[in-house]
N, C-alpha and C positions, 0 to 999 in steps of 0.2 A: 550555663549556656553550652550547647553541644559544640565540640571542636571537630572540624573537618581538616584533615591534613592531606594536602595534595602534593604529590611528588612531581616536580617540574620536569617536563620532557618525557615522562613515562605514561601519563594518563592514569596512573594508579592513585588511589586515595584511601584513607583510613578515617573512619568517623567514630568518635568515642561519645557515648551517651551516658548520662547519669540515670540511676533508677527513677528519680523524680521526673526526668524528661520523658522516659519511656511510658511512665504512668500517665503523664499529661497527654502524650500522643494518643494513647488508647481512649482517653476521655474527650477527644475532640468532638465538637458539636457536628453531627452528621449533616444537618441542614445547611450549616455554613460551609462545610467541607464540599458537599456536592454542588452547592451554588457556585463556589469559586472554581472547582475543578471541572465540572461537567456543564455548568450553566443551567442546572435544573432549578425549578421553582416548586414550592410546596404550598398546599392549602390545609388548614386544620379541618379534620373530619372526625368529630367526636374526640376521642382520647388519643388519636394518632394523627400523623401528617401524611398526606397523599401527594405523590408527584404528579404535576400537571402533564408533563411530557410522557410519562409512562405510568398510567393509572394503577398498575399492579405493583408498583414500588411503594412500599409503606415504611415510614420511620415511626418507631414507638414513641410514646409520650416522654420517655427519658432522653429523647433526641440522640440516642446512640445505637440502640438495637434496630435492626432493619430486616425486612424480608421482601423478596421480589418474586411474587407468585408465578408470573409467566416464565421465569427462568429457573424456578424451583431452587432458589438460592436464598440463604439468610446468613446473618452474622451479628456479632455483638458490638462491633465498632467499625471505624473507618479502616483500621488495619486489616480486618477481615475483608472489607470491600476491595481494597487494593490487591489482596492475595487471590480472592475468588473471582473478581470481575476482570481485573487487569493482569492477572497471572504473575504478580510480583512475588519475590521472596521476602522474608521477614525484614532483612536489613534494608532492602530497597524501599519497602513500604514505610518503615520508620523514617528513612531519609526524606521521602516525599512529603510526609506529614510535617516534619520539622522544617523542611524548606519552605512549605506554604506558610508556616507561622513566622518565618523570618528570624527564628531564634537559633541561629547557627553562626559560628565564627569560623572563617577559613584561614588556615596557616599554609604557606607555601614553603616547601622544603626541596632542596636539590636532590634529585633521585640518584641513587647509586648506579653506576654504569654496569648494566647487566646485558649480556649478549643473548638475544632471543634465539633459541634453537628451533630450527624448522619443525613445524608440527606435521605429523603424517595425516594425509587427507583421505577420508573415507566418506563415500556418499551415505546418507542416512538410509537405513533399511527400508525397502519398498513395501508398501501395503499390497495386498492381493487385489485391491480395487482402486479405482481413481474417482469414485462417485462423488466424494466430498470436494475434491479438488476441481473436478469438472463443473459441479454445481456452483461452487464459489466463483469461478472464473466467468461462466456463462450467465448465471442468474444475478449474482451480487455485483460483479464487475462489468457485466453485459458485453463480454468479449465474444466475437463471432465463433460459433461452435465449430465451423470448418477449421479455423485457425487453432483452436484448442485441441481438436482431434489430431491435426497434423503434428503439433508439438509433442503430444503424448505418444503418438505412434513412432516418432523419431527420437524419443528419449530426451527431448529438450525439457520436458516437464513430467513430473510424476507425483504421486501421493505417498508420503512416508507412513510409518506405522502409527504416528500420532495425529493423523489426518491433516498434516500440514501439506501445502503445495510446495514442491521443491523445483527451483529453476536451475538448470545445469549449464555450465560453460565448458567447452572442450578446447584442447590444444590442436596443433596442426596434425597430430597423429590420431585425432578423433578420440583421445582419452580424456575422461572427465577430470578437470583440474579445479573446478569452482562450483559451488552450490549455494544458493540463497534460499532460505526457508521462510515461508509466510503462513501464518495461522489462517485457517479457513473459517473459524468461529468468529463472527463479527463482533461479539461482545468482549473478546479479549483484544485489547488495544495495544498489543505488543508490536513493536516495529519489526520489519523483516531483519533477519540476521544471517550473516555469512557463516556457513558451516566451518568448524575448526579445521585449519590447514588449507583453506581455500586460497588460491592464487588469484587475486583480483585482476591480474593481467589478462585472465581468460574469463572475464565476467560474461554473463549471459548475453548472447548475441545471435542474430539470425542473418547470415551472410551468404550470398551467392546460392540461394536455394533453387534457382532455375537458370538455364542458359540465357534467359532473357533479362537477368538481373542487371540493374544499372551498375556498371563496374567502377565508376569514379566518385560515387556519393555515398555517405553514411549519415543516417539520422541518429542522433544521440539523445538518450533519456537518462533520468535518474534511477528509474526502477523498471523491472520487467513488465509489471502490469501496465505501465504507461506505454511501453514499447508495443505491447499487444493491442492496446487501445488505439494507438495510431494506425496499426495494421488494419484493425476493424473499420476505421474510418474510410480506408481505401475500398474495402468491400462494400460499405454502404454507398459510396459514390458510384461504384460499378453497378450495383443493383439499380440505382436511379437511372444511370445511363442506359442500361439494357431495357428497362421498363419503358423508357421514353422512345426507344427505337424498336421496341417489340422483339428484342433479341434475348437469348439465354445469357445470364451473367457469367462472367469468368471469375469463379470463386478463388482462383489462384493469383489474382491481380496483385495481392499484397506481397507476394514472394519476389516481386521485381525490384523492391527497395531493400537496401542493407540497413539493419538497425542494431544499435549497440546500447546496452544498459550499463551505466557506470557503477551501479550499486552505491549511489550517493552522488557527491559532486566532485570528488577527487578525479584527476585526469589520468590516474595510473592505468586504468583499462583502456582509455583512448590512446595513450602513448604507445602501449604495446600493440593495440589493434592497427594503428597506422604503420607500425614497423612490419607487421605481418602482411598487410595489404597495401603495398607501396603504390598501387594504381589509384588509390583513393586521392582525389584532389579537392573534393568539396565536403565540408562539414556543415550539417544542418543541426543546430542546437535546439533541442526541444525540452529544455530543463524546466523545472517548476517555476510558476509565476509567484515567487516569494523572495525574501532576502537571500536565502541560501542559494537559490537558483540563479538569481541575478549576479551574485558574487562568483558563482561557478562560471557563468557566461563571460564575465569580465576576465577571469584568469585564463580561460581558453583563448579568448581573443588576444590577450597580451602575449601568450606563449606561442600561438600557432598562426597568427594572422599573416606573418611574413612568408609562410610557405603554403598556406591553404586558403581557399575561398570559403569564408565563414558566413553563414546565414542564420538568423535567429527566428524561430517559429514559436511564439508565445501562445500557450493555451488560451482559447478565446472565452470559454464559459466557466472557468474554474481555476483552481490552483495548479492542477496538473492535467495531463491528457485523459486520464481515466475519469476524473471529475467532469471534464468537458463532455466526454462520451456519454456518461450516465445521464447528465442533465439533458443533452440533446435527445437521446432515445426516450427518456421519460416524457419530455414535452411532445415528441412525435407520437408516442403511444397514446397520450391523452387526447391529442388532436384526432387520431384515428378512431378512438372510442367515441368521441363526440360526433364525428361524421357518421358512424354506424348508428348512433342513437337518432340523429337527425333523419337519416335515410329510413329508419324503422318507423319513425313518427309519420314521415311523408307517405310511406306505404300504407300505414294504418288509416290515415286520413283518406287516401285514395280508395281503399277497400270499403270504408264506411260510406263514402259518397256513392260508390257503385251499388252498394246494397240498398241505399235509400232511393235509388232510381227504380 
């Protein structure tokens, strides 16, 4: 059995595997692995197995080798899958497989007291383009292009040399002190990560962007993408209002609210933010609609309710605000397409009737 040794209070761990366990991990049944990890289902197609959800994903008859034609990727086993699809390293891939099997024993050891030396912070090198980042944010995440353009122009967002989108946080002197990196390739399911040396106290936020900004309220999110999704919802509402009144929409309406990303659920960023902006009196919590988000809300309420007015805005159509935005716009887009089809059919019928006369 593999032994995981976790050092209490440090977050560090060491895992020792035997050669037999590593061999067993490599021989894991791909059909069972993808069923448990991704929820994929397969049907027998001759001598191979074809994925119902992604018909170009094929598992060979040995139930280990695989190839995914649409992604131009292939591998010998599930270890290759985790490394090529999820972007894991070898150690993390083995740990994931063995964790899924349940064949691992954890030992807890008191960690030695080691003082962490401050790491020097450097922004990841910028790419000469922002094409991938902009496409990811506006197409995949459906964030309003005006908002993305503003953030790129004002250095809140940029694309690094590895095509990641980077969200930047600044201190009071407008110097970058924080950066969170997010992959733009949707097939790599890596979580966003803070750049080494980042000070979470200066997590990504958009504050006082206009003289008309609400001075006493901040909307708080777990991630930058949710923050931008919430801003997009204000633009959508403004477009509806302007269309109803026959006016030109104010595309800067989203700048009137202050928004902060916690880069997780810890209140480190919130505590620092409130110290830097003492005029803030109202906190609107827009954390994820899951257990971690609910726990984060409870902690903020417990810690700040005696000094601030706290309101909770739970995402209505999904786990987080981006999921809510994407679902809303997808439904709206389908409804628009259906109206277009209906109108086209009506015009066609009218024209046919006129010709018959």
